[in-house]
Residue frames relative to the residue before (quaternion, step in Angstrom):
aa qw qx qy qz dx dy dz
X 1.0000 0.0000 0.0000 0.0000 0.00 0.00 0.00
X 0.5574 -0.5720 0.4799 0.3632 3.55 -1.12 0.70
X 0.4217 -0.7652 0.4278 0.2315 3.57 -0.66 1.06
X 0.8344 -0.0200 0.0420 0.5493 3.60 0.88 -0.75
X 0.1159 -0.7912 0.6004 0.0110 3.52 -1.06 0.91
X 0.1886 -0.7465 0.6263 0.1218 3.56 -1.08 0.78
X 0.1049 -0.8010 0.5893 0.0138 3.57 -0.80 1.06
X 0.1786 -0.7811 0.5944 0.0686 3.55 -0.56 1.23
X 0.7764 0.2498 -0.2129 0.5381 3.58 -0.78 1.02
X 0.2327 0.8492 -0.4485 0.1531 3.55 1.19 0.66
X 0.6874 0.4806 -0.2966 0.4566 3.61 1.19 -0.25
X 0.5407 0.6530 -0.3877 0.3618 3.61 1.25 -0.11
X 0.7544 -0.3906 0.2731 0.4513 3.56 -1.31 0.00
X 0.7307 0.3692 -0.2234 0.5290 3.58 0.79 -1.00
X 0.6595 0.5542 -0.3087 0.4034 3.57 0.87 -0.96
X 0.6695 0.5007 -0.3098 0.4528 3.58 0.92 -0.85
X 0.6504 0.4941 -0.3197 0.4803 3.60 1.07 -0.66
X 0.6222 0.5187 -0.3361 0.4805 3.58 1.06 -0.74
X 0.6347 0.5313 -0.3255 0.4572 3.58 0.98 -0.85
X 0.6591 0.5094 -0.3055 0.4613 3.57 0.92 -0.89
X 0.6563 0.5136 -0.3050 0.4610 3.59 1.00 -0.85
X 0.6472 0.5126 -0.3131 0.4694 3.57 0.98 -0.85
X 0.6588 0.5156 -0.3038 0.4559 3.57 0.95 -0.90
X 0.6862 0.4912 -0.2979 0.4463 3.59 0.84 -0.91
X 0.6887 0.4396 -0.2810 0.5034 3.60 1.22 -0.45
X 0.6110 -0.6416 0.3138 0.3415 3.57 1.26 0.27
X 0.4248 0.7160 -0.4620 0.3058 3.58 1.19 0.37
X 0.3793 -0.6439 0.6028 0.2795 3.52 -1.33 0.39
X 0.0276 -0.8374 0.5424 -0.0615 3.55 -0.56 1.19
X 0.2103 -0.6965 0.6676 0.1581 3.52 -1.08 0.83
X 0.1468 -0.8152 0.5597 0.0274 3.54 -0.39 1.31
X 0.1006 -0.8328 0.5442 -0.0136 3.56 -0.52 1.24
X 0.1508 0.7547 -0.6281 0.1148 3.54 -0.99 0.93
X 0.6547 -0.4990 0.3787 0.4230 3.56 -1.24 0.36
X 0.7684 0.1643 -0.0831 0.6129 3.56 1.06 -0.83
X 0.3151 -0.7946 0.4907 0.1688 3.57 -0.22 1.29
X 0.5774 0.6064 -0.3744 0.3984 3.61 1.15 -0.51
X 0.6613 0.5163 -0.3041 0.4513 3.60 1.20 -0.44
X 0.5497 0.6087 -0.3940 0.4149 3.58 1.30 -0.07
X 0.4935 -0.6804 0.4612 0.2843 3.58 -0.85 1.00
X 0.3909 -0.6915 0.5594 0.2367 3.56 -1.08 0.83
X 0.1301 0.8017 -0.5600 0.1637 3.55 -0.38 1.29
X 0.6345 -0.5295 0.3854 0.4105 3.61 -1.16 0.46
X 0.8290 0.2257 -0.1814 0.4784 3.56 -0.98 0.91
X 0.6318 0.5595 -0.3145 0.4346 3.58 1.29 -0.08
X 0.0943 -0.7561 0.6460 0.0458 3.55 -1.01 0.93
X 0.2626 -0.7900 0.5391 0.1277 3.57 -0.56 1.18
X 0.0048 -0.7899 0.6124 -0.0319 3.55 -0.99 0.92
X 0.3785 -0.6892 0.5640 0.2524 3.57 -1.08 0.72
X 0.1084 0.7998 -0.5818 0.1008 3.57 -0.91 0.91
X 0.2882 -0.7451 0.5836 0.1454 3.54 -1.20 0.68
X 0.3841 -0.7554 0.4827 0.2211 3.59 -0.58 1.14
X 0.6493 0.5058 -0.3237 0.4666 3.60 1.23 -0.24
X 0.6295 0.4890 -0.3229 0.5101 3.59 1.33 -0.06
X 0.2630 -0.8224 0.4829 0.1459 3.57 0.12 1.31
X 0.6821 0.4904 -0.2997 0.4522 3.60 0.86 -0.93
X 0.6733 0.4946 -0.2937 0.4645 3.57 0.92 -0.90
X 0.6576 0.5053 -0.3052 0.4681 3.56 1.00 -0.82
X 0.6184 0.5459 -0.3373 0.4537 3.58 0.99 -0.82
X 0.6472 0.5270 -0.3129 0.4534 3.57 0.97 -0.88
X 0.6669 0.4956 -0.2986 0.4695 3.59 1.01 -0.79
X 0.7130 0.4758 -0.2489 0.4509 3.58 1.04 -0.82
X 0.5646 0.6446 -0.3843 0.3435 3.57 1.09 -0.69
X 0.7751 0.3425 -0.2637 0.4607 3.57 -1.02 0.84
X 0.6158 0.5305 -0.3552 0.4616 3.58 1.27 -0.03
X 0.5065 -0.6565 0.4715 0.3003 3.57 -1.10 0.71
X 0.7992 0.1257 -0.0139 0.5876 3.55 1.03 -0.90
X 0.1234 -0.7495 0.6448 0.0851 3.55 -1.11 0.77
X 0.0995 -0.7604 0.6401 0.0460 3.56 -1.02 0.91
X 0.0905 -0.7749 0.6180 0.0966 3.59 -0.95 0.78
X 0.0462 -0.7895 0.6103 -0.0459 3.51 -0.82 1.17
X 0.3971 0.7120 -0.4761 0.3296 3.56 0.94 0.93
X 0.5675 -0.5808 0.4506 0.3708 3.57 -1.14 0.61
X 0.5225 -0.6520 0.4526 0.3115 3.56 -0.99 0.81
X 0.6607 0.4942 -0.3132 0.4703 3.61 1.09 -0.63
X 0.6891 0.4594 -0.2774 0.4871 3.60 1.24 -0.33
X 0.7306 0.3116 -0.2100 0.5701 3.57 1.29 0.22
X 0.3658 -0.6925 0.5698 0.2487 3.54 -1.33 0.19
X 0.4923 -0.7077 0.4206 0.2827 3.56 -0.58 1.17
X 0.6752 0.5081 -0.3042 0.4397 3.58 0.83 -0.97
X 0.6679 0.5026 -0.2944 0.4633 3.58 0.93 -0.93
X 0.6796 0.5035 -0.2886 0.4486 3.56 0.87 -0.99
X 0.6896 0.4722 -0.2849 0.4694 3.57 0.84 -0.95
X 0.6299 0.5326 -0.3348 0.4555 3.59 1.02 -0.74
X 0.6505 0.5113 -0.3154 0.4646 3.58 0.99 -0.83
X 0.6513 0.5067 -0.3132 0.4701 3.57 0.96 -0.83
X 0.6542 0.5152 -0.3166 0.4542 3.59 0.87 -0.90
X 0.6656 0.5098 -0.3039 0.4525 3.58 0.95 -0.87
X 0.6636 0.5091 -0.3021 0.4573 3.59 1.14 -0.63
X 0.2599 -0.8375 0.4466 0.1776 3.57 1.34 -0.34
X 0.1635 0.7683 -0.5999 0.1520 3.61 0.61 1.04
X 0.5900 -0.5611 0.4323 0.3876 3.56 -1.27 0.25
X 0.8061 0.0445 -0.0071 0.5901 3.60 1.09 -0.72
X 0.1590 -0.7570 0.6288 0.0791 3.52 -1.30 0.58
X 0.0551 -0.8057 0.5897 -0.0080 3.56 -0.63 1.16
X 0.1697 -0.8079 0.5629 0.0403 3.55 -0.92 0.98
X 0.3553 -0.6778 0.6010 0.2304 3.54 -1.01 0.90
X 0.1547 -0.8429 0.5140 0.0383 3.54 -0.28 1.30
X 0.4733 -0.6386 0.5151 0.3208 3.53 -1.32 -0.33
X 0.5666 -0.6212 0.4315 0.3269 3.55 -1.30 0.28
X 0.5056 0.7185 -0.3945 0.2692 3.60 1.18 -0.50
X 0.6976 0.4695 -0.2719 0.4679 3.58 1.09 -0.69
X 0.5143 0.6391 -0.4267 0.3808 3.60 1.23 -0.12
X 0.4361 -0.7115 0.4924 0.2471 3.57 -1.08 0.73
X 0.2784 -0.7417 0.5874 0.1654 3.57 -1.02 0.87
X 0.7375 -0.0229 -0.0282 0.6743 3.54 1.38 -0.28
X 0.6983 -0.4801 0.2950 0.4415 3.62 -1.12 0.42
X 0.8447 0.1467 -0.1372 0.4961 3.55 -0.71 1.14
X 0.6981 0.4147 -0.2738 0.5154 3.62 1.25 -0.09
X 0.2380 -0.7852 0.5614 0.1085 3.55 -0.53 1.25
X 0.6474 -0.5386 0.3820 0.3806 3.55 -1.17 0.64
X 0.6502 0.5409 -0.3188 0.4279 3.61 0.94 -0.87
X 0.7103 0.4600 -0.2516 0.4696 3.60 1.15 -0.58
X 0.4907 0.6480 -0.4457 0.3752 3.60 1.25 0.13
X 0.6356 -0.5898 0.3460 0.3585 3.62 -1.06 0.70
X 0.7488 0.4182 -0.2194 0.4650 3.59 1.02 -0.76
X 0.3693 0.7349 -0.5009 0.2695 3.59 1.22 0.19
X 0.4741 -0.7122 0.4302 0.2880 3.64 -0.66 1.05
X 0.4981 -0.6838 0.4534 0.2806 3.57 -0.80 1.07
X 0.6086 0.5941 -0.3504 0.3922 3.60 1.06 -0.73
X 0.7341 0.4041 -0.2233 0.4979 3.60 1.16 -0.59
X 0.4237 0.7606 -0.4289 0.2408 3.56 1.28 -0.18
X 0.6830 0.4957 -0.3014 0.4439 3.60 0.84 -0.95
X 0.6662 0.4952 -0.2952 0.4731 3.58 0.86 -0.99
X 0.6840 0.4967 -0.2834 0.4529 3.55 0.89 -0.96
X 0.6413 0.5338 -0.3180 0.4503 3.57 1.00 -0.83
X 0.6653 0.4833 -0.2975 0.4850 3.55 1.01 -0.80
X 0.6063 0.5428 -0.3472 0.4661 3.58 1.17 -0.52
X 0.6119 0.5365 -0.3323 0.4768 3.55 1.06 -0.78
X 0.6742 0.4957 -0.2874 0.4660 3.58 0.93 -0.93
X 0.6250 0.5429 -0.3314 0.4526 3.58 1.05 -0.80
X 0.6539 0.5078 -0.3071 0.4693 3.57 0.93 -0.90
X 0.6504 0.5124 -0.3206 0.4601 3.59 0.94 -0.83
X 0.6307 0.5303 -0.3259 0.4635 3.57 1.04 -0.80
X 0.6438 0.5104 -0.3235 0.4694 3.59 0.98 -0.79
X 0.6584 0.5245 -0.3107 0.4413 3.57 0.96 -0.85
X 0.6933 0.4378 -0.2617 0.5092 3.56 1.22 -0.47
X 0.5367 0.6468 -0.3784 0.3879 3.57 1.35 -0.10
X 0.2903 -0.8222 0.4634 0.1577 3.61 -0.40 1.16
X 0.7434 0.4720 -0.2240 0.4176 3.58 1.11 -0.58
X 0.6968 0.5126 -0.2929 0.4074 3.58 0.83 -0.93
X 0.3036 -0.6771 0.6349 0.2152 3.54 -1.21 0.67
X 0.0693 0.8550 -0.5002 0.1184 3.56 0.20 1.35
X 0.0678 -0.7431 0.6610 0.0796 3.51 -1.39 0.33
X 0.1454 -0.7820 0.6049 0.0369 3.58 -0.90 1.00
X 0.0991 -0.8194 0.5641 0.0228 3.58 -0.47 1.19
X 0.1893 -0.7890 0.5799 0.0736 3.56 -0.53 1.24
X 0.3508 -0.7149 0.5571 0.2356 3.58 -0.94 0.84
X 0.6017 -0.4931 0.4449 0.4437 3.55 -1.30 -0.15
X 0.7366 -0.4417 0.2726 0.4336 3.58 -1.30 0.21
X 0.7325 0.2885 -0.1798 0.5899 3.58 1.00 -0.84
X 0.0248 0.7940 -0.5976 0.1085 3.53 -0.33 1.35
X 0.2777 0.7853 -0.4827 0.2706 3.56 -0.03 1.29
X 0.6978 -0.4651 0.3406 0.4252 3.56 -1.32 0.18
X 0.1808 0.7798 -0.5823 0.1422 3.54 -1.09 0.72
X 0.7058 -0.4404 0.3443 0.4352 3.54 -1.13 -0.69
X 0.3900 -0.6524 0.5885 0.2757 3.52 -1.33 0.40
X 0.0239 -0.8377 0.5445 -0.0341 3.56 -0.08 1.30
X 0.3134 -0.7543 0.5107 0.2682 3.56 1.09 -0.70
X 0.6445 0.4865 -0.3158 0.4983 3.57 1.30 0.13
X 0.3084 0.7287 -0.5449 0.2775 3.56 -0.44 1.25
X 0.4048 -0.6827 0.5465 0.2671 3.54 -1.34 0.10
X 0.2692 -0.7323 0.5996 0.1781 3.54 -1.25 0.50
X 0.0353 -0.7829 0.6206 0.0247 3.56 -1.18 0.60
X 0.5361 -0.6236 0.4619 0.3324 3.55 -1.29 -0.14
X 0.8430 -0.1104 0.1076 0.5154 3.61 -0.06 -1.24
X 0.6284 0.5316 -0.3394 0.4554 3.61 1.26 -0.03
X 0.5252 -0.6289 0.4796 0.3141 3.57 -1.04 0.84
X 0.3154 -0.7494 0.5545 0.1775 3.57 -0.84 1.01
X 0.0263 0.7943 -0.6054 0.0433 3.56 -0.91 0.94
X 0.0804 -0.7494 0.6490 0.1033 3.53 -1.36 0.28
X 0.7729 -0.3593 0.2286 0.4704 3.59 -1.22 -0.22
X 0.6848 0.4570 -0.2799 0.4937 3.59 1.26 -0.31
X 0.6786 -0.4544 0.2961 0.4954 3.59 1.26 0.04
X 0.5746 -0.5485 0.4593 0.3975 3.55 -1.10 -0.76
X 0.2345 0.7989 -0.5090 0.2185 3.57 -0.28 1.23
X 0.0690 0.7343 -0.6753 -0.0058 3.51 -1.36 0.51
X 0.4150 -0.6903 0.5265 0.2723 3.58 -1.03 0.71
X 0.6208 -0.5124 0.4270 0.4119 3.57 -1.24 0.42
X 0.6585 0.5481 -0.3038 0.4167 3.55 1.00 -0.91
X 0.7132 0.4207 -0.2656 0.4937 3.62 0.87 -0.87
X 0.5511 0.5742 -0.3927 0.4609 3.58 1.17 -0.52
X 0.6518 0.5243 -0.3107 0.4514 3.58 0.93 -0.92
X 0.6171 0.5380 -0.3418 0.4615 3.58 1.02 -0.77
X 0.6753 0.5018 -0.2931 0.4541 3.59 0.88 -0.97
X 0.6549 0.5184 -0.3145 0.4510 3.59 0.98 -0.83
X 0.6986 0.4524 -0.2799 0.4785 3.58 0.86 -0.93
X 0.5690 0.5634 -0.3798 0.4633 3.60 1.14 -0.56
X 0.6552 0.5211 -0.3066 0.4530 3.59 1.00 -0.85
X 0.6095 0.5272 -0.3486 0.4785 3.58 1.12 -0.63
X 0.7203 0.4614 -0.2503 0.4536 3.56 0.88 -0.96
X 0.7881 0.1055 -0.0398 0.6052 3.58 1.06 -0.76
X 0.1992 -0.8312 0.5067 0.1123 3.61 0.22 1.26
X 0.0564 0.8053 -0.5863 0.0676 3.56 -0.77 1.07
X 0.7596 0.3021 -0.1610 0.5530 3.59 1.28 -0.20
X 0.1332 0.8121 -0.5534 0.1288 3.58 0.69 1.07
X 0.8282 0.0324 -0.1002 0.5505 3.54 -0.94 1.02
X 0.6283 0.4974 -0.3283 0.5001 3.53 0.99 0.94
X 0.3729 -0.6679 0.5858 0.2679 3.51 -1.36 0.24
X 0.0396 0.7645 -0.6428 -0.0271 3.53 -1.16 0.57
X 0.2931 -0.7604 0.5582 0.1560 3.57 -1.27 0.20
X 0.2023 -0.7694 0.5981 0.0967 3.53 -1.30 0.47
X 0.1806 0.7770 -0.5859 0.1431 3.57 -1.01 0.81
X 0.5769 -0.5846 0.4434 0.3589 3.54 -1.31 0.15
């Protein structure tokens, strides 16, 4: 088992579910958030306060971990600063909670570029697209970017879902994944790497 994991954004919607999944599987986790008091007290978890805009401070928190996961909003962080801090910490792997906007709804057409894409999500999604492109140009990091489905919200941990690559996953109910099942897929990827230096997606 991977001995230690650092999770940035551990108190957020996705981050808190990932933290819970890691804890239930017995991992030792350094859980990082701007306000450490908001991080859930769970077995194997050490809460730490950290600022994603402080590259040196973040590097110090991340150093010594086998895996780093970032679950922070793209609009609440700076891609260059975050990636530089991770690279300086030298983990074996870097996993990113991505967005759905860069997924294709048809060949060559990304979800963010469709006419009905909600304006409220445009900025966050656009920065996610840029973050993924930056990772693809990154020669050193062993990264993985996991895009959720279009509807990414609270729900049940069923353990039943589908994986894809660059195309948005849909079914008769639309395009959806719960935070809880997303966390299962992410931790599965840590345990059984299948998408190194690649993006993949999860949905029902």
